[in-house]
C-alpha positions, 0 to 999 in steps of 0.5 A: 500500500502506498502512502496515497492509498493509505490516506485515501481509503482502505485497500482491502475493503473499499471503505471511504477515507472518512470510514478509514479514519474513524475506525475500520476495525478489521483492517486496523486490527490486521494491519496494526496501523493505528492501535486498537479500534476503541481509540478510533471511535467517536468520543462517547463520553461528552466530558472527554475532549476529542483530539486527533493525532496526525502522523506526518510521514511518507507511509507506515513503512519507509520505502526510500532513503530518508531519516530514520532509514530505508525500511523503517517500520513506523507501525510499532512506534505509532501503536506505542504512542496511541496506547500510551496516550490512551492509558495515561490521558484519561480525560481525552479520546484520541483519533489517529490518522496519517498525512503525507502533506498539505493536501491530506491535512486539508482533507482532515480539517474539512472532515473535522468541521463537524466531528467535535475534534478539539485539538491536534497532536501533529507528530513529525515522523519524516523530516519535510512533510508539511502537515503541521502548517495546515492544521495550525490554521484551524485555530485549535490548539496544536501540539507539535511533536518530534519523532527524534532521528526521524522528523527532527529537521522539519520539526526544528525548522518549522518550530522556529518559524512558529516561534518567530511568528508568535503562533498563538495556538502551537505548542511543542515537545522535543523529547526522547521520553514518552512521559514528556509527551504525556505531560504536554498532551495533558496541557489540552486540559486547559482548553477542555476547561474553557481556556484559550489556545494561547494558554495551552501554548503557555502550559506546554512551555511551562511543562517543557521547562519543568521537565528539562533538567537543570544544567550540569557541571560544564567544567571541561578537560583542557584540550590544548587549543592554540588559535592562529592570530586573527590577522594571519587568519585573514591572510590565509583565507585569501589563499584558500579555495573550496571546490563545490561539486553539484552538477556539470557547471565549472568555473569561479563561483565567488568568494566568502570572507576571501575564501574562493569557491570554484564549481567543478563538474561531477564528470571531473571527479568521476574521471579522477575516480576511474583513473585512481591507482588500484593498488593505491586504493587497495592500500588505503582500504587496508589502512581503513580496515586496520584502523577501524574498530569494526567494518559492518555491512560494507564489502571489500569492493565498496571499501576499495571504490570508496578509497578510489573516491578519496584519491579522486578528491585529492587529485581534483583538489591538487589540480585546482590548488584547493584546501577542500571539496564539498560534493552533492553526494546523494544527488551525484550517487543517485543520479549516476554521476559518481559511483561511490559515496565520498564519505570515507574520503571526507573522513580521511581529508578531515583527519589530514587537516583538509576540508571534506564537506557533505551535500555541497553545502558551500556555506558549511564547507567555507565555515569549516575552512575558516575555522580549521585555519583559526584552530590550526588544523582541527576538523569541522564536523557538519551535522544535522542536529536533534534536540532532546529536552529530556536530557537537556542535550543537542545531538549532532548527527551525520554520516561523516566525521573525523576521528582526530578531533584535535587535528592531524597530530592529535590523538585518534578516537575509535571509529566504525565503518558502516553503511550510509544510514539513510539507504543502507548502502555504500560506506560511511563512518561512526566516529566515537568522539571524545567526551568531557571537552568543550565544543563550539558550533558555528555557521558563517553567513556572508549575505548577513555578515553574521556568525551563528554560535553556540557552545556545548560540552561533549557528554556522550555518543548515541549508538541509536541505529536510526538516522546518521551514524555519528551522533555526538551528544552535547550539553549546551552552555546557556539557554536551552530553550533559545536553541529552538529559535534560529533553524528557519533562518539558518537551515538545519546544518551546523559545524562543530569544533572541539575547543572553546572558541567563543572569544576567537570567533568574536575577535574574527567577527570584529576584524571582518566587521560582522556580528555574532549571534549566540543561539543559546 
């Protein structure tokens, strides 16, 4: 059953979409999609408030590459949420449904006009399905929830938008702990007793603050940080070049802080990959195999093709006199323009004090180059962050990371070679990054002459199999709640460095004539 069929009706008995959403017991019982039929009947007790849970996702089982990962089965997750809310929130009746986007959300609103639904829980299960925006127009109270390592990108970006607009009826919860969801859902009691949606939103914020742990000990280990003088940094910027590989275009693409950006076509990288010395590629693959703590799900052939891609990256960088390269990896691979993921190559470049940047994110790649110059060779870590209020943590997740967090001459930490997480293909890295150290996370934006910054103490590595392989957990310095506010303006990516770099970044901003925005 594809997502369209799921939303439009029931394939096995031909019932209408309305009948499907309100409880085809035989179908729901056999598929297990939305919990027990009792949860799906219209509210029979007039004292109970009826709430619709809308799961925002592609379909009950993921058929393509995306967070959490290809093949992920959402049904047990939805069943657990339905069951827990029914058991713990006795003053409400819940109606569960699925929506892939705006069209299905509009249908739900239309059908709910006469159904007595008093509010919505929108669960972001995949990243970019735009469902919550439509349901928010109902003016009814909306609780927006993140399925972590599933919908986190869209959740952060969309939540920041609601906060910026001062949306009067949208509260939110971002937690790995089911009790935090339950306490947020109980805030619908405010409306059930005659309160306003705005009072509901305030209640969710208070519940979130009440259940978020206080800041822990933020004293950190000394990491021997030694930054380059700012005037020397500016000079090095002008001598630096980043290659951007995203299509078939070639030639200069401008400068950011003096760092040149040049477009290189996929074909040039692919030709260099074909021409890579096979003996040298085998030697690189041998070295990775020996250094890795484990190699799992990745064939020897894939390791060698990944090693050839690393050699191609180095060759193209040398040809152009560049210190870094960023590649539209997924577009290039799925489009047949390149034939190996560049992840392991990026990992190796970062360990060598160079820049290997994911997804042809030029802003982040230039940020990496600038900060590596400032820190005299420390590698940047591009990530897709996730927020978890239950632990007061921000988790930096991606499938590329160095395992020499303090630079090429520094100590190496353990790493594993695994498949790329979203599609379970190719080869990527889980780096078990050092804990107990201060980190600084930044993005540079030339159009606004602005640097975004926050700091966090590295406290753990999360081995969860969902989403990207490397997951560094940090406890932020400052206001945890403020960290929800900037994603709509800056996008999802951030670049993290080991070291307390607040003062050097402010000094660099002063020299550039830029401003620093601290997002925590």
